[in-house]
C-alpha positions in Angstrom: 0.0 0.0 0.0 2.8 2.4 0.9 4.4 1.7 -2.5 1.1 2.6 -4.4 0.7 5.9 -2.3 4.5 6.7 -3.2 3.9 6.2 -7.0 0.6 8.2 -7.0 2.3 11.0 -5.1 5.3 11.1 -7.5 2.8 10.9 -10.5 1.0 13.9 -9.1 4.1 15.9 -8.5 5.4 15.1 -12.1 2.0 16.0 -13.8 2.7 19.8 -13.1 6.1 19.8 -14.4 7.3 20.8 -17.9 10.7 19.9 -19.5 13.1 22.7 -18.4 13.1 25.6 -20.9 10.0 24.9 -22.5 7.3 26.3 -19.8 8.5 29.8 -20.5 9.4 29.5 -24.1 7.9 32.0 -26.4 5.5 30.6 -28.9 7.1 30.2 -32.4 6.6 33.1 -34.9 4.3 32.6 -37.8 6.3 32.7 -41.1 4.6 35.0 -43.7 3.8 33.6 -47.1 5.6 34.9 -50.1 5.4 34.6 -53.9 2.5 33.8 -56.0 0.8 31.6 -53.4 0.5 34.5 -50.8 -2.9 35.6 -49.8 -4.3 38.9 -50.7 -4.5 40.1 -47.1 -0.7 39.3 -46.7 -0.1 42.2 -49.3 -2.0 45.0 -47.5 -0.2 48.5 -47.2 2.1 48.9 -44.5 0.6 50.8 -41.4 2.8 53.3 -39.8 0.5 54.0 -37.0 2.9 55.5 -34.7 5.7 56.8 -37.1 7.6 59.0 -36.5 7.7 58.2 -32.8 9.7 57.5 -29.8 10.2 54.4 -27.9 12.3 52.9 -25.0 14.2 50.0 -26.3 15.6 47.0 -24.5 17.7 44.1 -25.8 15.7 41.7 -27.7 16.1 37.9 -28.6 20.1 37.7 -29.0 19.6 34.4 -31.0 17.8 36.2 -33.7 20.6 37.8 -36.0 20.2 40.9 -38.0 19.4 44.5 -37.5 15.7 44.9 -36.2 13.5 46.7 -33.8 10.3 44.9 -32.6 8.0 47.8 -31.9 4.1 48.6 -31.4 4.7 51.7 -33.6 4.2 49.5 -36.6 1.5 47.1 -37.6 3.3 45.3 -40.4 7.1 44.8 -41.3 9.0 47.7 -42.9 12.3 49.3 -43.2 12.9 52.1 -40.8 15.6 54.3 -39.1 16.3 54.4 -35.5 18.2 57.4 -34.0 19.8 57.7 -30.5 19.3 61.5 -29.7 21.8 61.3 -27.0 24.7 60.5 -29.5 23.3 61.3 -32.8 24.0 57.7 -34.1 21.4 56.3 -36.2 20.9 52.8 -38.0 18.6 51.6 -40.8 16.9 48.3 -39.9 13.7 46.2 -40.1 10.8 47.4 -38.1 8.7 44.5 -36.9 5.4 44.7 -35.2 5.1 43.9 -31.5 1.7 43.1 -30.2 1.7 45.5 -27.3 0.3 48.9 -26.3 2.2 51.9 -27.8 3.9 52.9 -24.5 5.0 49.4 -23.7 8.6 49.8 -25.3 10.3 48.1 -28.0 12.9 45.2 -28.3 16.0 45.8 -30.4 18.6 43.3 -31.9 22.1 42.8 -30.6 23.4 44.0 -33.9 21.5 47.2 -33.7 22.7 47.9 -30.1 26.4 47.3 -31.3 25.8 49.7 -34.4 24.5 52.4 -32.1 27.4 51.7 -29.7 25.0 51.1 -26.7 25.8 49.3 -23.6 23.7 46.0 -23.6 22.0 46.9 -20.3 21.0 50.5 -21.5 17.4 51.3 -22.0 17.7 54.1 -24.6 14.9 56.3 -25.7 15.1 56.2 -29.4 13.6 58.2 -32.4 11.9 55.8 -34.9 10.9 56.8 -38.5 10.4 55.2 -41.7 13.5 54.6 -43.9 14.0 57.2 -46.5 
């Protein structure tokens, strides 16, 4: 009887566990369709709902390469320009939509942080605009 209780107890404890790293992992991002098979709604005009604008940025996913800013200032991917008003440095990058309130801040790539010569722990206020 004691063995059965131990097995049941262990089963209950393990039922609430997830493999390490999977419980808090973000959901995979959808890959947009391209080419002739793309749906008509995938070709809608770019919305610049908050551009030009300002945002506070933090370091985004360091495993994702490239120059990008994930921000609630846009509702569709587009090319943009980010400028640090403190130093005057600027970088052209991909602006990617972030499903959050406009004041929620943005996430910027490691490459963009490096191009702007920002410390990785910095939370810079940046000016964001469409690329010219």
